[in-house]
N, C-alpha and C positions, 0 to 999 in steps of 0.2 A: 548529210554531214556537210557542214559549211567549211570551205577552204579559206584559209587566211592568206592573203597576198601581201608580199613585201611592198611597202610604200617607200618611194625614193624621197629623200629630203629635198632634192632639187626637182622642180617640176620639169616634165619632159616636153612641155609645149615649146615649139621652136621660137616663138616670140620671147618667152621668158628666158630661154637659154641665151638668146642673143643679148637680152638686157644684162644678164649675169656676165657674159663675156665682155661687153662694153664697160661695165662697172669695174671688172677686174683689170682690164687694160688701162683704164683711167687711173685706178688706184696704184698700179705698178709704175705708170709714167710719172705720177706725182710723187711717189715714194720709192725710188729705186733701191733704197737700202733694205727694203723688206725682203728682197730675194736672198741676199747673203745671210740675213738674220734668220730667215726661215730655214735655209739649208743648214746653217750651223746648229740650229736647234734639233734638226733631224740627225746630223752627223754625230753629235755628242753621245747619244744613247747607243748608236750603232758601234762607235769606236770603243765604248766601255764594254759592250757585249763581246766584241772581238778580243779585247784585251783579257777579259775574264775567262773566255774559252781557252785562249792560249796559255794563260797562267795555270789554269786547272789542268791542262794537258801536261805541262811541265812538271807540276807537282805529282801527278799520277806516275809519271815516268820516274821521278826521284824516289817515290815510295817503292816502286818495283825494284829499283837498284838497291835500296836499303834492305829490302826483304831478302834479295839474293845475297847481298853481302853478309847479312846476319846468318843466313843458312850456311854459307861457305865458312864463316867463322866457327859455327857450331861443329861442322864437320872436321875442321882443322883442330879444334880444341879436344875432340874425342876421336883420335885417329883409329883406335882399336875397335871401335864399335862398328865400323863399316870396312872390313878388309875386302879389297878388290871390288869396292862399290856395292857389296851385298851386306844387308844388315845381319848381325850375329843373332842367333836365337836367344831368347830371354833366358832359358835354362843355362846356356853357356855363360852368359853375363853374370848371372847370380853365382854360379860355381866359381867363376874367375874372381869375383869380389870377396869370396869367403877365404881365399888363400892369402 
């Protein structure tokens, strides 16, 4: 069975690496504006992901609060259905509604 090896895009030869390093250094020295531009391009997606995560968390909390509020409203609306926090048997409820 033949094993497939991962090939690097950048050659690992020390001479080639040195050439890439020199080219990069020259490029940055001639165009220093590339550094903040590159960083801002990376920061924008990260900040959007953080904002989305935070907003999603807030909305989940708000949904939990609304569910609890609805549950409490239903309990207050029908106070006889749960005396002492215990549900009343269905037979008692049917009998109560007939009178």
